[in-house]
C-alpha angles and dihedrals in degrees: 000000000000114000110249112241110241112237109239112236108237112233109238112236111237111241111236112239109240113236109239112240111236112241112237113240110240112238110239111243111235112241110238113239109239112237110238112237111238112242110237112239110240 
């Protein structure tokens, strides 16, 4: 009776955790102040 060769258990490779990319905060666009139209003097 030949001795059965034990199957070596393959070591699972640990999956590297992906580093989450930080989302850049959008810069708020400043609202332009509307220039008041001067009222013509009658």
